[in-house]
N, C-alpha and C positions, 0 to 999 in steps of 0.2 A: 448554732450548730448544726439547724436543720438545715438551714440554707446552703451551707457547706456541702452536706448532705446531698439536697437536689441537683445541686451543679453538677456532680456525678453521674446522677439519671440519664438513662437516655432521652431525651427530648420530644422523642417521637411515641414511643410507646409508656413511658414512665414506669415502667414495671421492674427494667433491668439496667445495671447499672452501665455506662456510657464505657467504650471500650477504646475509641477511636473519634476526632476530629474530622469531618469531611472536608478535605481541601475545595471542594468545588465551592459548599455552601456554607462552610464553618460548624456546622448543626457537631455538637457532642451526642453522639449515638450508639447503641448496643451492635453486636455484629449482624444480628439477626434482622435489625432493622433495616442496616448499613446492607445487605443481601438484597430481600425485598426492594429498596430503593432504588439499588444498581440495577437492576432485574428488568423492575419496572418502568425505569426511564427510556430502555431498550427497548421494551416493548412497545412502549406508548411511540416512541419515534418511529418504530415499523409499521404499525398502524394507521397514526397518523400522514406519514408519505408514502404510504400503500407501497412499501417497497417490494412486497413478494405477493403473488398469486396460488391460489392451492395448485398445487400440482408440478411446479414449479421445478426445472433443477439446477439446485443451487452449489456452485463449486467455492468451499471458502480458502483463501488464500492464505497458506500453512506453509509459517518457516520455522514454527520449533517456539521461537520468543514467548513473550508474556502476551502480547495482543494479540497474537491470531489464535496462541492457545486457551485466553480468555473467550475471545470471539468463538469458538469452535463449541466449548464447554457451554456458553450461556445461549447461543442457539440451538444448540442442541435440545438443552433445557427449557427454551421456550417453544419450540418447536413442537414438541411433548404435551408440553404443560394446557397451553393455550392453542393445541391443534391447527397448525399451521397449512399442515397436510403438505412440507416441503420433502424432497427428494435431497438431502445433505451428500456433500462428497470432499475430499479433502483434496485440497491440490498444492504442490510444492514445485517449488523450482531450484536445480541443481545447479549453482552459480560454476561449481567446480573450484570451492577455495580448501584448501586444503587445512585441518586443525579447526575450521569455522563450521562451514557448509556440510561435512559429512558429518559432524559431532550434531548438530541441531539435527540432522534428517533422524537421527536414531532419537531423539525424544518425539518430533511426528511420528515415526512407525510405534512408538507407545502409546501414543494419544488415540492413533487409528485403533489399536485393539482395544485400550479402555473404552473411548468412545463410541465403536460399532461403528465406526465409519468408513468406506472404501477411500482409498488413496491412490491417486497416479501424481508422477514426479516424471517431470521433465526437467532436461541438463542442454546446459550452453553446448556440451562437446556434440550430445545427437542431434543439435538443431542447426548449432554453425559451423563444428569444426574446431570449437577453439574452447578453452577453459576460460576462468578468469582469471586462476596461476600461471597460464601461457601468455596470458592478452599485459599482464601487468610487468610480466619479466620481458615482454617486449617492447611496452609503450612508458613504463613506470608509475610513480604512486601520483602522479598530478592530477591525469584526466580520466583516470580506469574508471570513475564512478559515471562519468558520463557513458560510457560503453557499456556498463551495466545497469544503469536505469533504463536504457531503448531496450537493450536487449530481454530483461525481463520482463516490463510491460507486453510486448511482442511471445514472451514464452508463456506467461499466464491466460492470453487469449489462445494461444496453440492449444496449450493442456483444456482449457476450459471447451475448446472447438470438439476435440476428442472425447469430452464426458458429453457432449453434447447439452452442454449448460444453458441454460437461461438468462443467468447471470454470473457475475462474481463478485463475491463479499468481500473486502479486505479489511483487515484492524486497524486501517490509519483513525487515530484518536483525536480530539480536541487540540493538543500540544500540536500533534502532525500539521493538521490542515493552517492553523494560526501560522507558524513557520511558513507553508508555502504561500500564504496570502503575504506574507513580511518579505520573502524571497521575489516572489513575482512582481511585487511595488518596485524593489533595488533592481530590478535588472530590468524596469518598465517594458515586462511583458504582458501586454496589453490580451492578448489571444487567453494565455491559461488562467488571466486575474478574474475575467468575466467568467469561468466555472471552476475554478481551484477550491472554493466552496460549496458547491452544490453537493448534496448529499447522492444524487444517482449523477456517474460520468459515462461519456460514452455514448450516447445514446443513438449516435451516429456511427458507430461504429459498429463492429461484430457482434461484441457482446457487452450489452451496460455493464458497470460496477454500482458497488454499493458500500455506502461506510455508515455500519449501525452503529457505531461509535463518535458519530461526528461531535457529538458536543460530552464524553467521557474524557475527564480528565484522565490523564498517563498515572498520577498518582492514583487514582482511585482504581483503575485496573490493576497496577501491581498490588496494592492492599487486598482486593477483592483475589489475585491468585495467592497471595501469601496467608490468608484467612481459609481459603478453601485447599492450600496445600495440593496446586495444582503443579502438573510435572512439566518446567520450560526452561527453555536454554536462554541464558541472561550473558552470554559473552558476545560484545559488538566488534562488528567486522574487523577484520584487519586489516582491511585497505582500506578505510574510511575515516582515520584519525585527522586529518587536515581537509575533509567535505566540505566545500563553501555552505550547506546547510546546517553545520555543527555549529557554524558562529549563530546563525539566527536563532538557535536551540535555545545557546548559552543567553539570549538576549531576550526570550519567551521566559526561560527560568527565571530572570532575574528581576522581570517585570510579574510573574505571577509573587514574588516572596513578595513584591510591596503592595501587589494588590492581585487576587486572586480572580477577581473576576477578568481581569486584562484579557485573559486568553479568549475567554467567550464574544469580549467586547471587539475582538479582531477578528474573528469568525463572521461577526454580524458586520462588520466594516466591509468584508471582501462580499455577505451578501446582497449590501447597497450597492457596490459600486453600478454604476449604467455607464456601457458603454455607446459613445456618441454613433450617431447615423451616420455619421460623414466618414468614420471610422472604418475601412474596407480590411474586412476577414478573410484569413485564406480558404480559399474553396477548397473543400474535401473532395478528396479523387481515390485512386488506389493506384498502389505501386506498377508500374511497367514488370519486373523483376518478379516479386512473390505473390501479387496480389494483397497485399497490405494495406489499410486503407492509409493514405497519403495525403499532402497536398502539395508535394512534388512529386517528378516522373518516377523518384526512388523514393521509397520509403528511407528515414533514418537508418534502421537497422542493416538494409541494404548497403548504404554507404559507407557506414562504419566497416562492415565486413569487408569489401570490396578492397577498402584502405589496406585492412589486416590482410589479408591476402595476397595484395602487391609488394608486402612489405613497408607499408608507408603508412602509418597506421594514424598520423597525425593529419592524412589527407581528410577525414571524415568530421576535425573537428571544427565546429563553427558552421558557415554558411554548407548546406547538404551540395547547393546547384553548384560548387565550385569543382567539387569530386564527380558530381555525373557529368559535366563538362570535359572533366580532362577525359574519363573513361570513354564518351565521343568522340572526341577529338584522337583518341588512340584506338578505334577499332579496327584500323588498318597493319596495326602491328598483331592483331590475333589473340590477346590476351583471355584468357579461358580461367582465370582463376575464380572469379565469381560463381561460375556453372560448376567448380568443383565442390564449392563450399557455398550454396547458394541457400537463400532462406528456404524454400520450396513456396510453394502453395498451402494457404491454410484450409482449404477445401470446406470453405462452409456450407 
């Protein structure tokens, strides 16, 4: 009888009853010990990797979802408890998806008030002249995630530049990173494979990005948000049911059910990849059109935008130099579409 009772006690404090089993370690622990373990692991990751410097202006990518909401809550708490000395801001991107992003931004506004953090929202409509609703109407559901991913990455940098941020932190968790490693292997994308598992990326770009949740399981983030009763938006994007990443996500979930450690093992594999010295990596430069970092004459956002404005959205899908060459061959026709809705200067 005593043995059965001890199994229900927290294996860390041995004082309170265990109320959950950690997906990451399979430990049976109480809520209080879970909170401490969850927060301490993130704090230790921040310290060990020297993610921040006192006085840094940090833009927190806030979508209103579970990951970014927990990130904002935990980072605010750690900044206060451990005296990081950071200036924190919420940064949201409005892609213009009716019934999804407009609702999630309401959650972000509530978090802004609850956590007392300034909020900056940048929109596709203001930056590019298009909303995702308009893009999907033109191109359909097959390649829409390509547009959204490219535009979103640049929009975050633009918003961070407006805030004069030193770094951007995102809520990418261990599951996300394992999926990305797997996707880059499937695509044979050597360039991205060499850096996708890094905790800090974009150091050669305008503003570095950090991932404090690199080793944090998605299930534990959900549990933390649930037990803490955090306010977050849980609906998936209405335009991504058949996204390529979704298949990798399902595969990762299947592996996790068989062996929870598989997620961390995949990340470790990504960290241990070494690129051959004979492999030529793309040289980074700047987009001739908008000044954004790019390995081509035009950045991917400008190429995609040019195709949209011409009424030829598939022009930017695939190799960007095809679209650029097409543009250069038709200069004599006086096409001004991209000038009317240009990406603009980042003004760093």
